[in-house]
TORSE-289475 format. One record per residue (C-alpha): x, y, z; residue in one letter. Coordinates in nm, 2 decimals, decimal comma. Each point is the difference from the previous one (the first is absolute). Last residue first. Layout:
N
@c1:X | c2:Y | c3:Z | type:a
...
! end
This chain:
300
@c1:-0,30 | c2:3,60 | c3:2,25 | type:n
@c1:0,09 | c2:-0,06 | c3:-0,38 | type:v
@c1:-0,19 | c2:0,21 | c3:-0,24 | type:g
@c1:-0,10 | c2:-0,16 | c3:-0,35 | type:k
@c1:-0,01 | c2:0,28 | c3:-0,28 | type:v
@c1:-0,30 | c2:0,01 | c3:-0,20 | type:p
@c1:0,00 | c2:-0,18 | c3:-0,31 | type:p
@c1:0,14 | c2:0,20 | c3:-0,32 | type:l
@c1:-0,16 | c2:0,13 | c3:-0,32 | type:d
@c1:-0,16 | c2:0,31 | c3:0,18 | type:l
@c1:0,36 | c2:0,10 | c3:0,13 | type:p
@c1:0,08 | c2:0,02 | c3:-0,39 | type:s
@c1:0,19 | c2:-0,28 | c3:-0,14 | type:p
@c1:0,24 | c2:-0,01 | c3:-0,27 | type:l
@c1:-0,09 | c2:-0,04 | c3:-0,37 | type:w
@c1:-0,10 | c2:0,26 | c3:-0,20 | type:d
@c1:0,14 | c2:0,32 | c3:0,22 | type:v
@c1:0,33 | c2:-0,15 | c3:0,05 | type:v
@c1:0,01 | c2:-0,11 | c3:-0,32 | type:g
@c1:-0,06 | c2:0,30 | c3:-0,17 | type:d
@c1:0,30 | c2:0,16 | c3:0,23 | type:l
@c1:0,20 | c2:-0,27 | c3:-0,17 | type:l
@c1:-0,11 | c2:0,09 | c3:-0,35 | type:p
@c1:0,11 | c2:0,36 | c3:0,12 | type:q
@c1:0,36 | c2:-0,11 | c3:0,11 | type:i
@c1:0,15 | c2:-0,16 | c3:-0,30 | type:g
@c1:0,25 | c2:0,23 | c3:-0,11 | type:k
@c1:0,16 | c2:0,30 | c3:0,20 | type:n
@c1:0,35 | c2:-0,10 | c3:-0,06 | type:r
@c1:0,08 | c2:-0,04 | c3:0,35 | type:l
@c1:-0,32 | c2:-0,17 | c3:0,07 | type:s
@c1:0,07 | c2:-0,29 | c3:-0,27 | type:s
@c1:-0,28 | c2:-0,21 | c3:-0,14 | type:g
@c1:-0,19 | c2:-0,32 | c3:0,11 | type:c
@c1:-0,32 | c2:-0,13 | c3:0,11 | type:y
@c1:-0,08 | c2:-0,33 | c3:0,16 | type:i
@c1:-0,35 | c2:-0,09 | c3:0,13 | type:p
@c1:-0,01 | c2:-0,25 | c3:0,28 | type:v
@c1:-0,27 | c2:-0,25 | c3:0,01 | type:l
@c1:-0,20 | c2:-0,20 | c3:0,26 | type:q
@c1:0,04 | c2:0,25 | c3:0,27 | type:n
@c1:-0,41 | c2:0,01 | c3:0,02 | type:a
@c1:0,03 | c2:0,39 | c3:-0,08 | type:i
@c1:0,23 | c2:-0,08 | c3:-0,31 | type:v
@c1:-0,24 | c2:-0,29 | c3:-0,11 | type:a
@c1:-0,30 | c2:0,21 | c3:0,03 | type:k
@c1:0,17 | c2:0,29 | c3:-0,20 | type:r
@c1:0,09 | c2:-0,25 | c3:-0,28 | type:l
@c1:-0,36 | c2:-0,13 | c3:0,01 | type:a
@c1:-0,11 | c2:0,35 | c3:-0,09 | type:q
@c1:0,23 | c2:0,11 | c3:-0,24 | type:r
@c1:0,01 | c2:-0,37 | c3:-0,19 | type:l
@c1:-0,39 | c2:0,05 | c3:-0,04 | type:e
@c1:0,02 | c2:0,36 | c3:-0,11 | type:e
@c1:0,27 | c2:-0,10 | c3:-0,27 | type:l
@c1:-0,26 | c2:-0,25 | c3:-0,13 | type:s
@c1:0,09 | c2:-0,39 | c3:-0,02 | type:i
@c1:-0,03 | c2:-0,17 | c3:-0,30 | type:e
@c1:-0,11 | c2:-0,36 | c3:0,00 | type:e
@c1:0,25 | c2:-0,25 | c3:-0,05 | type:n
@c1:-0,21 | c2:-0,25 | c3:0,17 | type:n
@c1:0,28 | c2:-0,06 | c3:0,27 | type:l
@c1:0,03 | c2:0,39 | c3:0,03 | type:f
@c1:-0,36 | c2:0,03 | c3:0,04 | type:k
@c1:-0,04 | c2:-0,25 | c3:0,27 | type:e
@c1:0,31 | c2:0,16 | c3:0,20 | type:t
@c1:-0,19 | c2:0,34 | c3:-0,05 | type:l
@c1:-0,32 | c2:-0,14 | c3:0,19 | type:k
@c1:0,24 | c2:-0,18 | c3:0,27 | type:e
@c1:0,23 | c2:0,33 | c3:0,06 | type:d
@c1:0,35 | c2:0,00 | c3:0,10 | type:q
@c1:0,12 | c2:-0,23 | c3:-0,30 | type:g
@c1:-0,16 | c2:0,25 | c3:-0,23 | type:a
@c1:0,28 | c2:0,26 | c3:0,14 | type:i
@c1:0,29 | c2:-0,23 | c3:-0,06 | type:e
@c1:-0,14 | c2:-0,12 | c3:-0,35 | type:e
@c1:-0,04 | c2:0,38 | c3:-0,09 | type:v
@c1:0,33 | c2:0,10 | c3:0,13 | type:l
@c1:0,20 | c2:-0,30 | c3:-0,22 | type:k
@c1:-0,20 | c2:0,09 | c3:-0,31 | type:a
@c1:0,11 | c2:0,35 | c3:0,05 | type:r
@c1:0,37 | c2:-0,11 | c3:0,07 | type:y
@c1:0,01 | c2:-0,19 | c3:-0,33 | type:e
@c1:-0,19 | c2:0,27 | c3:-0,21 | type:k
@c1:0,23 | c2:0,25 | c3:0,15 | type:a
@c1:0,29 | c2:-0,19 | c3:-0,11 | type:q
@c1:-0,12 | c2:-0,07 | c3:-0,36 | type:a
@c1:-0,10 | c2:0,37 | c3:-0,04 | type:q
@c1:0,32 | c2:0,16 | c3:0,11 | type:y
@c1:0,17 | c2:0,02 | c3:-0,35 | type:e
@c1:-0,32 | c2:0,09 | c3:-0,19 | type:q
@c1:-0,05 | c2:0,32 | c3:0,21 | type:p
@c1:-0,27 | c2:-0,01 | c3:0,30 | type:i
@c1:-0,22 | c2:0,29 | c3:-0,09 | type:n
@c1:0,09 | c2:0,34 | c3:0,16 | type:l
@c1:-0,08 | c2:0,22 | c3:0,29 | type:v
@c1:0,26 | c2:0,27 | c3:0,03 | type:s
@c1:0,08 | c2:0,14 | c3:0,34 | type:y
@c1:0,00 | c2:0,34 | c3:0,20 | type:e
@c1:0,11 | c2:0,05 | c3:0,34 | type:v
@c1:0,35 | c2:-0,20 | c3:-0,05 | type:g
@c1:0,22 | c2:0,30 | c3:0,13 | type:q
@c1:0,20 | c2:0,00 | c3:-0,29 | type:e
@c1:-0,31 | c2:0,05 | c3:-0,27 | type:d
@c1:-0,16 | c2:-0,15 | c3:-0,28 | type:k
@c1:0,17 | c2:-0,35 | c3:-0,01 | type:d
@c1:-0,14 | c2:-0,21 | c3:0,27 | type:w
@c1:-0,15 | c2:-0,28 | c3:-0,20 | type:v
@c1:-0,31 | c2:-0,18 | c3:0,08 | type:l
@c1:-0,08 | c2:-0,34 | c3:-0,24 | type:m
@c1:-0,34 | c2:-0,11 | c3:0,01 | type:k
@c1:-0,20 | c2:-0,33 | c3:0,05 | type:e
@c1:-0,22 | c2:0,15 | c3:0,22 | type:d
@c1:0,04 | c2:-0,31 | c3:0,27 | type:l
@c1:0,37 | c2:-0,04 | c3:-0,14 | type:l
@c1:0,13 | c2:0,36 | c3:0,07 | type:s
@c1:0,32 | c2:0,00 | c3:-0,18 | type:i
@c1:0,28 | c2:0,21 | c3:0,15 | type:v
@c1:0,22 | c2:0,29 | c3:-0,05 | type:g
@c1:0,36 | c2:0,13 | c3:-0,15 | type:k
@c1:0,26 | c2:-0,25 | c3:0,13 | type:f
@c1:0,27 | c2:0,03 | c3:-0,24 | type:d
@c1:0,29 | c2:0,08 | c3:0,25 | type:h
@c1:-0,11 | c2:-0,33 | c3:0,22 | type:e
@c1:-0,28 | c2:-0,14 | c3:-0,16 | type:k
@c1:-0,24 | c2:0,02 | c3:-0,31 | type:g
@c1:-0,39 | c2:0,01 | c3:0,01 | type:v
@c1:-0,04 | c2:-0,12 | c3:0,35 | type:p
@c1:-0,33 | c2:-0,24 | c3:0,11 | type:i
@c1:-0,31 | c2:0,11 | c3:0,16 | type:t
@c1:-0,28 | c2:-0,18 | c3:0,19 | type:l
@c1:0,17 | c2:-0,33 | c3:0,10 | type:v
@c1:-0,23 | c2:-0,16 | c3:0,22 | type:a
@c1:0,20 | c2:-0,24 | c3:0,24 | type:l
@c1:-0,12 | c2:-0,29 | c3:0,23 | type:k
@c1:0,22 | c2:0,01 | c3:0,29 | type:k
@c1:0,26 | c2:-0,27 | c3:0,06 | type:g
@c1:0,20 | c2:0,24 | c3:0,19 | type:f
@c1:0,36 | c2:-0,06 | c3:-0,07 | type:r
@c1:-0,06 | c2:-0,18 | c3:-0,38 | type:d
@c1:-0,28 | c2:0,24 | c3:-0,11 | type:q
@c1:0,22 | c2:0,30 | c3:0,12 | type:i
@c1:0,31 | c2:-0,14 | c3:-0,18 | type:m
@c1:-0,19 | c2:-0,07 | c3:-0,29 | type:k
@c1:-0,12 | c2:0,37 | c3:-0,02 | type:v
@c1:0,36 | c2:0,13 | c3:0,04 | type:t
@c1:0,12 | c2:-0,25 | c3:-0,26 | type:g
@c1:-0,28 | c2:0,14 | c3:-0,23 | type:g
@c1:0,12 | c2:0,35 | c3:0,07 | type:f
@c1:0,35 | c2:-0,01 | c3:-0,02 | type:n
@c1:0,19 | c2:0,32 | c3:0,05 | type:a
@c1:0,38 | c2:-0,06 | c3:-0,03 | type:g
@c1:0,07 | c2:0,37 | c3:-0,10 | type:i
@c1:-0,25 | c2:0,21 | c3:0,20 | type:k
@c1:-0,31 | c2:0,13 | c3:-0,23 | type:d
@c1:-0,24 | c2:-0,24 | c3:0,15 | type:m
@c1:0,08 | c2:0,14 | c3:0,32 | type:k
@c1:-0,33 | c2:-0,10 | c3:0,17 | type:n
@c1:-0,21 | c2:-0,32 | c3:0,02 | type:i
@c1:-0,34 | c2:0,14 | c3:0,15 | type:f
@c1:-0,18 | c2:-0,27 | c3:0,17 | type:v
@c1:-0,36 | c2:0,06 | c3:0,12 | type:l
@c1:-0,09 | c2:-0,17 | c3:0,34 | type:k
@c1:-0,30 | c2:-0,12 | c3:0,21 | type:p
@c1:0,05 | c2:0,05 | c3:0,39 | type:v
@c1:-0,07 | c2:-0,31 | c3:0,20 | type:g
@c1:0,19 | c2:0,07 | c3:0,32 | type:y
@c1:0,24 | c2:-0,28 | c3:-0,02 | type:k
@c1:0,00 | c2:0,03 | c3:-0,36 | type:d
@c1:0,16 | c2:0,36 | c3:-0,01 | type:a
@c1:0,26 | c2:-0,11 | c3:0,24 | type:q
@c1:0,09 | c2:-0,28 | c3:-0,22 | type:h
@c1:0,07 | c2:0,26 | c3:-0,28 | type:w
@c1:0,16 | c2:0,21 | c3:0,24 | type:v
@c1:0,25 | c2:-0,27 | c3:0,09 | type:t
@c1:0,06 | c2:-0,11 | c3:-0,36 | type:e
@c1:0,05 | c2:0,36 | c3:-0,11 | type:s
@c1:0,27 | c2:0,02 | c3:0,28 | type:q
@c1:0,18 | c2:-0,28 | c3:-0,14 | type:a
@c1:0,01 | c2:0,10 | c3:-0,37 | type:q
@c1:-0,23 | c2:-0,14 | c3:-0,27 | type:v
@c1:0,10 | c2:0,15 | c3:-0,35 | type:g
@c1:0,36 | c2:0,16 | c3:0,01 | type:e
@c1:-0,03 | c2:0,15 | c3:-0,40 | type:e
@c1:-0,38 | c2:0,10 | c3:0,02 | type:a
@c1:0,02 | c2:0,15 | c3:0,34 | type:d
@c1:-0,33 | c2:-0,08 | c3:0,18 | type:f
@c1:-0,26 | c2:0,20 | c3:0,13 | type:v
@c1:-0,29 | c2:-0,13 | c3:0,21 | type:m
@c1:-0,30 | c2:0,20 | c3:-0,01 | type:i
@c1:-0,24 | c2:-0,06 | c3:0,29 | type:a
@c1:-0,35 | c2:-0,03 | c3:0,09 | type:g
@c1:-0,25 | c2:0,07 | c3:0,28 | type:d
@c1:0,25 | c2:0,11 | c3:0,24 | type:l
@c1:0,00 | c2:0,06 | c3:0,39 | type:v
@c1:0,16 | c2:-0,33 | c3:0,09 | type:r
@c1:0,28 | c2:0,06 | c3:-0,27 | type:l
@c1:0,11 | c2:0,34 | c3:0,17 | type:a
@c1:0,12 | c2:-0,19 | c3:0,31 | type:r
@c1:0,16 | c2:-0,28 | c3:-0,20 | type:e
@c1:0,20 | c2:0,26 | c3:-0,20 | type:v
@c1:0,12 | c2:0,19 | c3:0,32 | type:e
@c1:0,11 | c2:-0,35 | c3:0,15 | type:a
@c1:0,21 | c2:-0,06 | c3:-0,30 | type:t
@c1:0,20 | c2:0,30 | c3:0,07 | type:f
@c1:0,36 | c2:-0,15 | c3:0,03 | type:d
@c1:-0,10 | c2:-0,20 | c3:-0,30 | type:v
@c1:0,01 | c2:0,34 | c3:-0,24 | type:h
@c1:-0,28 | c2:0,03 | c3:-0,21 | type:g
@c1:-0,19 | c2:0,26 | c3:0,22 | type:p
@c1:-0,36 | c2:0,07 | c3:-0,08 | type:t
@c1:-0,20 | c2:0,27 | c3:-0,22 | type:d
@c1:-0,33 | c2:0,01 | c3:0,10 | type:i
@c1:-0,25 | c2:0,12 | c3:-0,26 | type:i
@c1:-0,37 | c2:0,12 | c3:0,03 | type:n
@c1:-0,14 | c2:-0,01 | c3:-0,32 | type:i
@c1:-0,33 | c2:0,17 | c3:-0,04 | type:r
@c1:-0,20 | c2:-0,08 | c3:-0,30 | type:t
@c1:-0,13 | c2:0,24 | c3:-0,26 | type:g
@c1:0,24 | c2:-0,14 | c3:-0,29 | type:r
@c1:0,30 | c2:0,04 | c3:0,23 | type:w
@c1:-0,02 | c2:0,22 | c3:0,29 | type:f
@c1:0,31 | c2:0,05 | c3:0,29 | type:t
@c1:0,05 | c2:-0,07 | c3:0,37 | type:t
@c1:0,34 | c2:-0,05 | c3:0,16 | type:v
@c1:0,11 | c2:-0,20 | c3:0,28 | type:a
@c1:0,38 | c2:-0,05 | c3:0,09 | type:a
@c1:0,18 | c2:-0,33 | c3:0,15 | type:s
@c1:0,31 | c2:0,07 | c3:0,21 | type:v
@c1:0,36 | c2:-0,10 | c3:-0,14 | type:i
@c1:-0,02 | c2:0,08 | c3:-0,37 | type:t
@c1:0,35 | c2:0,01 | c3:-0,17 | type:i
@c1:0,20 | c2:0,26 | c3:-0,16 | type:g
@c1:0,26 | c2:0,03 | c3:0,30 | type:r
@c1:-0,02 | c2:0,39 | c3:0,04 | type:e
@c1:-0,36 | c2:0,02 | c3:-0,09 | type:r
@c1:-0,11 | c2:-0,27 | c3:0,21 | type:e
@c1:0,20 | c2:0,13 | c3:0,31 | type:q
@c1:-0,12 | c2:0,35 | c3:-0,07 | type:v
@c1:-0,39 | c2:-0,15 | c3:0,04 | type:m
@c1:-0,23 | c2:0,07 | c3:-0,27 | type:w
@c1:0,04 | c2:-0,33 | c3:-0,25 | type:d
@c1:-0,38 | c2:0,03 | c3:-0,09 | type:t
@c1:0,03 | c2:0,33 | c3:-0,21 | type:v
@c1:0,31 | c2:-0,07 | c3:-0,15 | type:t
@c1:0,27 | c2:0,33 | c3:-0,06 | type:t
@c1:0,31 | c2:-0,20 | c3:0,13 | type:g
@c1:0,18 | c2:0,09 | c3:-0,31 | type:e
@c1:0,10 | c2:-0,33 | c3:-0,06 | type:d
@c1:-0,34 | c2:-0,14 | c3:0,08 | type:i
@c1:-0,16 | c2:0,21 | c3:-0,26 | type:n
@c1:-0,35 | c2:0,17 | c3:0,07 | type:g
@c1:-0,22 | c2:0,07 | c3:-0,33 | type:m
@c1:-0,14 | c2:0,33 | c3:-0,02 | type:k
@c1:-0,35 | c2:0,11 | c3:0,00 | type:y
@c1:-0,12 | c2:-0,22 | c3:0,29 | type:t
@c1:-0,34 | c2:-0,14 | c3:0,07 | type:r
@c1:-0,09 | c2:0,00 | c3:-0,38 | type:g
@c1:-0,07 | c2:-0,37 | c3:-0,02 | type:t
@c1:0,33 | c2:-0,02 | c3:-0,25 | type:y
@c1:0,20 | c2:0,15 | c3:0,26 | type:f
@c1:-0,10 | c2:-0,20 | c3:0,31 | type:l
@c1:0,04 | c2:-0,32 | c3:-0,21 | type:v
@c1:0,33 | c2:0,12 | c3:-0,10 | type:r
@c1:0,12 | c2:0,05 | c3:0,35 | type:e
@c1:-0,14 | c2:-0,32 | c3:0,12 | type:t
@c1:0,19 | c2:-0,20 | c3:-0,28 | type:t
@c1:0,29 | c2:0,21 | c3:0,11 | type:t
@c1:-0,04 | c2:-0,10 | c3:0,36 | type:t
@c1:-0,05 | c2:-0,37 | c3:-0,07 | type:k
@c1:0,30 | c2:-0,04 | c3:-0,28 | type:g
@c1:0,14 | c2:-0,35 | c3:0,08 | type:a
@c1:0,27 | c2:0,17 | c3:0,19 | type:d
@c1:-0,08 | c2:-0,19 | c3:0,31 | type:i
@c1:-0,24 | c2:-0,30 | c3:-0,03 | type:h
@c1:-0,37 | c2:0,08 | c3:-0,06 | type:a
@c1:-0,30 | c2:0,16 | c3:0,13 | type:i
@c1:-0,27 | c2:0,26 | c3:-0,12 | type:i
@c1:-0,28 | c2:0,02 | c3:0,21 | type:g
@c1:-0,37 | c2:0,07 | c3:-0,07 | type:i
@c1:-0,33 | c2:0,12 | c3:0,15 | type:n
@c1:-0,24 | c2:0,04 | c3:-0,33 | type:r
@c1:-0,29 | c2:0,20 | c3:0,06 | type:i
@c1:-0,28 | c2:0,04 | c3:-0,25 | type:k
@c1:-0,24 | c2:-0,27 | c3:0,11 | type:d
@c1:0,00 | c2:0,17 | c3:0,33 | type:l
@c1:-0,16 | c2:0,32 | c3:-0,14 | type:p
@c1:0,24 | c2:0,33 | c3:-0,03 | type:v
@c1:-0,17 | c2:0,28 | c3:0,21 | type:i
@c1:0,28 | c2:0,00 | c3:0,25 | type:r
@c1:0,29 | c2:0,05 | c3:-0,27 | type:n
@c1:-0,17 | c2:0,34 | c3:-0,12 | type:k
@c1:-0,06 | c2:0,12 | c3:0,35 | type:t
@c1:0,39 | c2:-0,04 | c3:0,07 | type:v
@c1:0,10 | c2:0,13 | c3:-0,35 | type:e
@c1:-0,20 | c2:0,32 | c3:0,08 | type:i
@c1:0,16 | c2:0,05 | c3:0,32 | type:v
@c1:0,33 | c2:-0,03 | c3:-0,16 | type:q
@c1:-0,05 | c2:0,25 | c3:-0,26 | type:a
@c1:-0,11 | c2:0,24 | c3:0,29 | type:m
! end
């Protein structure tokens, strides 16, 4: 009975409240763990799946659970802020590249997951270019900020250098490696700290502390410049040193992401349950609904 109710509920969601997304990355960047956290925080599952225990939702094949890798793409539906999110978790292993390409052809948006210590890896480049080939707008999630050697600034620079894309850094880390405890949301100018429970369901929203204010101010100024540069009216305001409202920034950023002109960047640690909720907000706020995209061209 519950399944029937869920299907009915899913069908009446208006098109502008639907996001068809994929999670793509190099192997071991944390795609499946990120998917599991997304499903948990959106209430789709009541226990976090674990790759080592073979209890993940999207790695359902015996071979996937034995090896701890994704072999075939898996689709799952969940809800966040009244929006239906259809997720495809894709393989990261180079041997299954064709599976990723097949998934990208039907996606409206993608989350690219990077390892904060490894940066841009070989398969990361492959899947990024595949997403570009099909014009799929992207969000970047720099994962494993708790890992020894994690380097947020270095990974952002590496993404910029390898892909030449304009980046909109929306969150920066608070601490790193063992001291990583949360993120600073640059648009809202708030610090989010996951200090309330181990599973990361609740978190504190605080003012930015003194020791992070200079860094946050510098990153936010760059973010406003990047967003304003994509919109004529905002460029004029920016050059005239006029104040740009938060709502204007949000509208311009969404437009730029859908047009593939800007790539928003988030950071966190899926394994330590930090930084997933802002990423989910990013999926709803910036990635396109089916209505935002042109009709698919058929080939005879």
